[in-house]
N, C-alpha and C positions, 0 to 999 in steps of 0.2 A: 503493499500500500504506499509506503514512503516514497518509493520510486516514482509513483504517479504524482505525488504532491510536490516533488521536486521539479516537475516540468513547469514551464512558463504558464502563467495564467492564474485565475482566481478559482479556488477550490472550496466547495461547501461540504461539510460533514454534518449530518443531522444525528442528534442524540448521542453526541460525544460525552466523555466524562473527564474528570480531573486527571486521571491517569493518561489519557490521551493528550490533554493539553500539555501535561509534563514532557511526554515523549516528543511532541512536536517542538516545544521550546528547546529541549535538550538537543534536538537534531538541528537546530538553528533555523527552523521554519517560522517566519512571522506568523503570529496566531492572534486572532480576535475571537472572542466569544460573545454570544448574545443570550442572556438569561431572560426568560419571559415569565413574569409573574402576574397572576390575575389579581385585580384590585377588588377587595372584599365589598360585597353589597353592590356591585356594578358589573357591567358587561365589559368594562374596559380592561386593558392590560398595560403593564409597565415592561418596557424594554430596557435592559441594562447591558451596555456595551462595555467590553473590557479588552484592552490590548495587553498582550503578554510579552 
C-alpha cells in the first residue's frame, strides 16, 4: 500500500486509525486527517482538520 501512496497525487484513505497515521508520518508521507463529530441535538457536524 505504501508504494501507491508514494506516487504523485492526492490520496484518500477512509476509516484509517492512529496506527496508520503513525506509519504514514514515520514513512515521511505528508498526512492530513479529518475527524467528523456529530453536534448533539442537531443534524450538523463538526469537521476537525489536523496536519501531521
